[in-house]
C-alpha positions in Angstrom: 97.7 100.0 179.6 99.9 96.4 179.8 98.6 94.4 177.0 98.8 90.5 176.6 99.8 89.5 173.2 98.1 86.6 171.5 101.0 84.3 171.9 101.3 85.4 175.7 97.5 84.6 176.1 98.1 80.9 174.1 100.9 80.0 175.9 99.4 81.0 179.5 96.4 78.8 178.6 98.5 75.6 177.7 100.4 76.4 180.9 97.2 76.5 183.0 95.8 73.3 181.2 99.3 71.5 181.8 99.3 72.7 185.6 95.7 71.7 186.4 93.5 74.2 184.9 92.1 72.6 182.1 90.8 74.4 178.8 87.2 73.8 180.0 87.6 75.2 183.0 89.2 78.2 181.5 86.0 78.6 179.4 83.6 78.0 182.1 85.1 80.4 184.2 85.5 83.0 181.1 81.7 82.5 180.8 80.6 82.6 184.2 82.4 86.0 184.6 81.1 87.4 181.6 77.3 86.5 182.6 78.0 87.9 185.9 78.9 91.4 184.4 75.7 91.1 181.9 73.4 90.0 184.6 74.6 93.0 186.7 74.1 95.4 183.9 70.8 94.5 182.3 67.9 93.5 183.2 66.1 90.2 182.2 65.2 90.1 178.5 65.4 88.2 175.1 69.1 87.3 174.9 70.9 86.8 171.3 73.8 85.0 171.6 75.9 84.9 168.3 78.7 82.0 168.5 81.5 81.2 166.0 82.6 77.5 166.0 85.9 78.1 167.9 86.6 78.8 171.5 85.3 82.4 171.5 81.9 80.7 170.2 82.3 78.2 173.6 82.6 81.2 175.5 79.2 82.3 174.4 77.7 79.2 174.9 78.5 79.3 178.5 77.1 82.7 178.9 74.2 81.4 177.1 73.7 78.4 179.8 73.8 81.3 182.9 71.5 83.6 181.3 69.1 81.3 180.6 69.2 80.0 184.0 69.1 83.8 185.5 65.8 83.8 183.5 66.7 85.7 180.4 65.1 84.3 177.0 68.1 83.1 175.1 68.6 82.2 171.5 71.8 81.2 169.9 72.9 81.7 166.5 75.5 79.4 165.6 77.8 81.3 162.3 78.6 77.7 161.0 77.2 74.1 161.1 77.1 71.8 164.6 79.9 69.7 162.5 82.0 72.7 162.4 82.3 73.4 166.0 85.9 72.9 167.5 86.0 69.4 169.5 86.4 69.7 173.0 85.2 72.2 175.3 83.1 74.4 172.6 81.5 71.2 171.4 80.8 69.9 174.8 79.2 73.2 175.9 77.1 73.2 172.4 75.6 69.8 173.6 75.1 71.1 177.1 73.0 74.4 175.9 70.9 72.2 173.6 70.2 69.7 176.1 68.8 72.6 178.4 66.5 73.4 175.5 67.9 76.6 174.3 67.3 76.9 170.4 70.5 76.8 168.7 70.3 78.2 164.9 72.6 76.8 162.3 73.7 80.0 160.2 76.2 78.5 157.6 75.7 81.0 154.8 74.4 84.7 155.1 71.4 84.0 153.8 70.3 82.1 156.7 71.8 84.3 159.2 68.3 85.6 160.6 68.2 89.4 160.6 64.8 89.6 162.6 66.3 88.0 165.4 69.1 90.6 165.8 66.1 93.3 165.3 64.0 92.1 168.0 66.1 90.8 170.9 67.0 93.6 173.6 70.7 91.9 174.1 73.1 90.7 171.9 76.3 88.6 173.3 79.1 88.8 170.6 81.0 85.5 170.4 81.8 85.0 166.8 85.4 86.1 166.7 88.2 85.4 169.1 92.1 86.3 169.4 92.7 83.6 166.6 91.1 86.1 164.1 93.2 88.3 161.7 92.2 90.0 158.3 88.6 90.6 157.7 85.7 89.0 158.6 84.5 86.1 156.1 80.8 85.2 155.6 78.6 84.4 157.5 80.6 86.2 160.0 80.5 89.4 158.3 76.8 89.6 157.9 76.3 88.6 161.6 78.4 91.3 162.7 76.8 93.9 160.2 73.3 93.1 161.6 74.5 93.2 165.1 75.6 97.0 164.4 72.3 97.7 162.8 70.5 96.4 165.9 69.2 98.7 168.6 70.1 96.3 171.1 72.4 96.5 174.1 75.8 94.7 172.9 78.4 93.1 174.9 81.5 91.5 173.2 83.4 88.6 174.8 87.2 89.2 175.1 87.3 91.4 172.2 84.7 92.7 169.5 84.5 90.3 166.6 86.7 91.6 163.7 89.5 92.9 166.0 92.7 91.9 165.0 94.5 91.3 168.5 97.8 91.1 167.2 97.7 94.7 165.5 94.9 96.2 167.4 93.6 97.1 163.7 89.6 96.8 163.0 88.6 96.6 159.4 84.9 95.6 160.1 84.3 95.1 163.8 81.3 94.6 166.1 80.5 97.9 168.1 79.6 97.1 171.8 78.5 98.8 174.4 81.1 96.7 176.4 83.7 94.2 176.0 84.4 91.5 179.0 88.1 90.9 178.3 89.7 87.3 179.7 92.7 87.9 181.9 94.2 91.1 180.6 93.3 93.6 177.8 94.1 92.9 174.4 95.8 95.5 171.8 93.0 97.7 170.4 90.9 97.5 173.5 91.6 101.1 174.4 88.8 102.1 172.0 86.0 100.4 174.0 84.3 100.5 177.5 86.3 97.3 179.0 86.0 94.9 181.9 88.7 92.3 182.8 87.4 89.3 184.3 89.7 86.7 186.2 89.4 83.3 184.6 91.3 81.4 187.1 94.8 81.3 185.3 97.1 79.6 188.3 100.1 81.2 189.5 102.5 78.3 188.2 101.5 79.1 184.7 103.2 82.5 185.0 106.3 81.2 187.2 107.1 77.9 185.6 108.0 76.9 182.2 105.0 74.4 180.3 103.9 73.6 176.9 102.7 77.3 176.3 106.5 78.2 176.2 106.9 75.9 173.1 104.3 77.8 171.4 105.3 79.7 168.5 108.8 77.8 168.7 110.3 77.8 165.1 111.9 74.7 163.9 113.2 72.8 160.6 109.2 72.2 159.7 108.6 76.0 159.6 111.0 76.4 156.7 111.1 75.3 153.2 114.1 76.8 152.1 117.4 74.5 152.4 119.1 75.7 156.0 116.0 77.4 156.7 115.7 75.0 159.9 119.2 76.5 161.3 122.9 76.0 160.9 124.9 75.5 164.0 128.5 75.2 165.1 129.6 73.3 167.4 133.1 74.0 169.1 134.1 71.3 171.4 136.3 68.2 172.1 139.7 67.6 173.4 140.1 65.4 176.0 136.8 64.4 176.3 134.8 63.6 172.8 131.6 62.2 173.7 130.4 65.9 174.6 130.2 67.6 171.4 128.8 64.6 169.7 125.9 64.7 172.3 125.3 68.2 171.5 125.5 67.8 167.8 123.2 64.9 167.5 120.6 66.6 169.9 120.6 69.7 167.7 119.8 67.5 164.8 116.7 65.7 166.9 115.9 69.4 168.0 115.2 70.5 164.3 118.7 71.8 163.5 119.1 71.8 159.6 122.8 71.7 159.4 125.3 70.8 162.4 128.8 71.4 162.3 131.2 70.0 164.9 134.7 71.9 165.2 137.4 69.9 167.2 140.9 69.4 167.8 142.3 66.6 165.3 142.6 63.8 167.5 139.0 64.4 168.6 137.8 64.9 165.4 138.6 62.1 164.2 136.7 60.2 167.0 133.6 62.2 167.0 133.2 61.4 163.0 133.2 57.9 163.8 130.2 58.4 166.3 127.8 58.8 163.5 127.5 59.2 159.6 125.1 62.2 160.5 127.6 64.3 161.9 130.0 66.8 159.7 133.2 67.4 161.8 135.5 69.7 160.9 139.4 69.2 162.4 141.1 72.1 163.8 144.8 72.8 163.9 145.8 71.5 167.1 146.0 67.9 167.8 144.9 67.4 171.2 143.5 71.0 172.1 141.5 74.2 170.8 144.7 76.9 170.3 144.4 80.3 169.7 145.6 80.2 166.0 142.5 78.3 165.4 140.2 81.7 166.2 141.1 83.0 162.8 139.9 79.9 160.7 136.7 79.3 163.1 135.5 82.9 162.2 134.8 82.0 158.7 132.8 78.9 160.1 131.1 80.9 162.4 129.8 83.4 160.0 128.1 80.4 157.8 126.2 79.5 161.0 122.9 81.0 162.7 124.4 80.1 166.0 127.2 78.5 167.8 127.7 76.4 170.8 130.8 76.2 172.5 132.6 74.7 175.7 131.9 70.7 175.9 134.8 68.8 176.5 137.2 71.8 175.9 139.5 71.4 178.6 140.9 74.2 180.7 144.3 74.4 179.4 145.3 78.2 179.3 146.0 78.3 175.9 142.5 76.9 175.1 140.6 79.3 177.3 142.8 82.2 175.7 141.5 80.9 172.3 137.7 80.7 173.7 138.4 84.5 174.7 139.1 85.3 171.1 136.1 83.0 169.7 133.0 84.6 171.9 133.3 88.4 170.5 133.3 86.7 166.9 130.2 85.1 167.7 126.6 86.9 167.2 124.5 83.9 169.0 126.3 82.0 171.3 125.4 79.2 173.9 128.6 78.7 176.3 128.6 75.6 178.4 131.1 73.6 180.3 134.9 74.5 180.3 133.9 77.9 178.5 132.5 79.3 181.8 134.9 81.0 183.5 134.9 84.3 185.0 136.9 86.4 182.9 135.2 85.5 179.7 133.5 88.3 177.6 130.0 86.2 178.0 127.1 86.9 176.2 124.1 85.0 174.5 122.8 82.2 176.3 124.9 80.4 179.4 123.9 77.4 180.5 125.7 76.9 184.1 125.4 74.1 186.6 125.7 74.5 189.9 129.6 74.7 190.5 130.0 76.8 187.1 127.5 79.5 188.2 129.1 79.2 191.6 132.5 80.0 189.8 131.1 82.8 187.7 128.9 84.6 190.2 130.3 83.8 193.6 127.0 82.5 194.5 126.8 79.1 196.1 123.3 77.8 195.4 122.1 74.3 196.3 119.7 71.9 194.3 116.2 72.8 195.2 117.5 76.4 196.4 114.6 78.8 196.8 116.9 81.4 196.2 117.9 80.4 192.8 115.3 82.4 191.0 116.3 85.6 192.5 120.0 84.8 192.0 119.8 84.0 188.5 117.7 86.9 187.7 120.2 89.5 189.2 123.2 87.5 187.6 121.2 87.9 184.3 120.7 91.2 184.6 124.1 92.5 185.8 125.5 90.5 183.0 123.0 91.1 180.2 122.6 87.7 179.1 120.4 84.7 179.2 121.3 82.1 182.2 119.7 78.2 182.0 120.9 77.3 185.6 121.1 73.7 185.8 119.7 73.2 189.2 117.1 70.8 190.4 114.6 72.1 188.9 116.5 74.5 186.3 115.9 78.0 186.3 116.0 80.6 183.3 116.3 84.2 183.4 117.1 87.3 180.9 117.5 89.6 183.9 113.9 90.6 183.4 111.9 87.6 183.4 112.7 84.2 185.3 110.7 81.0 185.0 111.5 77.8 186.6 111.4 74.6 184.7 108.8 72.0 185.6 110.1 69.0 183.9 113.1 66.9 184.4 114.0 63.8 187.2 117.0 62.9 189.3 117.6 59.8 186.7 119.4 62.9 184.7 121.9 63.4 187.2 124.6 61.3 184.9 127.2 62.4 182.5 126.3 63.9 178.9 122.7 64.9 179.9 124.2 68.7 180.2 125.8 68.4 176.6 122.2 67.3 174.8 120.8 70.3 176.6 123.5 72.6 175.3 122.9 71.2 171.8 119.1 71.7 171.9 119.5 74.9 173.4 121.7 75.8 170.3 119.3 74.6 167.8 116.2 76.5 169.1 118.4 79.4 169.4 119.3 79.5 165.4 115.7 81.0 164.9 114.0 82.1 168.2 114.9 84.7 170.8 117.2 83.8 173.1 115.0 84.0 176.5 112.4 81.4 174.4 115.2 79.2 173.2 116.4 78.6 176.9 113.0 78.0 178.2 111.4 75.8 175.3 115.0 73.6 175.4 114.9 73.5 179.4 111.3 72.1 179.2 112.1 69.7 176.3 115.2 68.2 177.8 113.6 67.4 180.9 110.5 66.2 179.1 112.4 64.0 177.2 114.3 62.7 180.3 111.2 62.1 181.9 110.3 59.9 179.0 113.4 57.8 179.0 113.3 57.3 182.9 109.5 56.0 182.4 111.2 53.4 180.2 115.1 52.5 182.3 114.2 54.6 185.5 117.9 54.7 187.0 119.8 52.7 184.0 118.8 56.1 182.4 122.0 57.1 180.0 122.7 60.3 177.8 121.9 58.5 174.7 118.5 57.6 176.2 117.5 61.4 176.9 118.7 62.1 173.2 116.7 59.5 171.5 113.4 60.9 173.5 114.1 64.6 172.2 111.9 64.6 169.0 109.3 62.4 170.5 109.4 65.4 173.4 108.9 68.2 170.9 106.0 66.3 168.8 104.2 65.8 171.8 104.2 68.9 173.4 104.2 71.1 170.0 100.8 69.3 169.3 99.2 70.3 172.7 
C-alpha cells in the first residue's frame, strides 16, 4: 500500500490552497465525502460527533452538518473550549453547526466528558485527533477515546483513528473504529483497519507544480541552536566576473545560511570583499583565475563547509576547467552553475543550467515554455543521477524520479545576476536539506522574491532587487 506521509499531506494541502482550492473547501469536501459514506452504511439514528479543536475536529463539524440535514439526531462533543478551536475553517464550521441548532457540549476536562452520551448513541464519529498528533493522547481526548471504545455504538474515524501516530504507524491508546474514512490517500498504520479513501479535490497542480507546500519542513538557520547549525556554505567563483559569486554568497546569507565563505582568484577576491563586510573572502593562488593547484588548498575549506556552490564568474579557461574537474569529486554536496557546467565534468549533487547550458550538457535544445521540458529534464536527471534545476520559463526541477514545474517568477528576471542569486539560495537550502527539496524550494523562493521585486520596480528590476526580497519571500511562505 502506498502511504502519504504527514509532511506530504501538509504540502499537498498548502499547494492546493495556493492553486485555488482553499483549506475551507478541502475541509468541506472531506466532511461531505465522509458523511456520504456514513449515510450509505448506517440508517438514521442518534449520532455523536466527537471533535477536537483542530482541523480534524473541523472535518467532524462538517460531517455533523450533513448528518443533521440527512435526518440524523446529532450531538457534538467538543473536546476543549470554543475559544480553543483553531481559527479559520474549523471555527467557521463550529459557528455554522451551532447556528443550525446542533447541540455542542464543551468538555475541557475529563470530568466534563459526558459518558452517558457515548453509551446512549447509536453512531460515533471520531474527529478528535488528526495527522498532527504524535505521542500519547492527553486529556480530555484520552477519556473520550476510552468512552468511545467502551460504547456499543458503530464507530467511524475521520482520516485516521484518534491516537494513531501517522508518522510512525504506532498506536498506544487509539480509537477502535469499524471504519476509517481517510482523505486523499492512506496513512501509515491504517492497514490494520477497514478503510475507505475519499477524494477531497486536491487539484492536479498541487502535485505537478512547486508551491508553498514545498517549503514545509525546510530547515534554515532558525531551526538550529548551535553555532553553524544554519549551515556553512562555500562559494567557489570569480575571475573575469566578480559580481556573480558575491550575489550567490549574499543570497545564501539572505536564505538562512549562517557562514558563507567565498573562495576566488586574488584580483576577484579583493573586489568581492569590497562589496560587503558580511562576506568572508579567501583569495586563491591564481591572480586572475582558478588554477589546478588550488584544488588541494580548497579541499581543506570544502570539508569545513556543509555544501559548495561552484561556477559563477569563473570563466572557461582550460586550466580553470581542469581545476573544477579536480574539485567536484571532493565535494559531497555541491551546486554546479554557469561556467562549471561542461559536458565532461563529473557532475553530481544539484546543477542549475539555463537553456544554453542544458543544451551543452544534454544535446537537447529546449525553448522557454517548452512543453517537453519536464520530460527531458527528468530523463537527463535520471540518466546522470543528479538533481537538475532547469532555468527555463517556467523553471523545472527533477531528480529523475519526480519532476515539478515552478509556479513563480516573471519576465523581468531575465537580467544578469538573478541566476547567481538562485544558485546561492539553492546552496543555502542544500546545507541542511535533501537535494530535491532544496532545489524546489529555491526555485519557488527565488521566483517569489522576483515577483515581489517586480511589483515594486517592474522592468527596472535588477538582481540586487531580487536579493533584497529573498528573506521576505521566505517569511511570507513559511508562515502560510
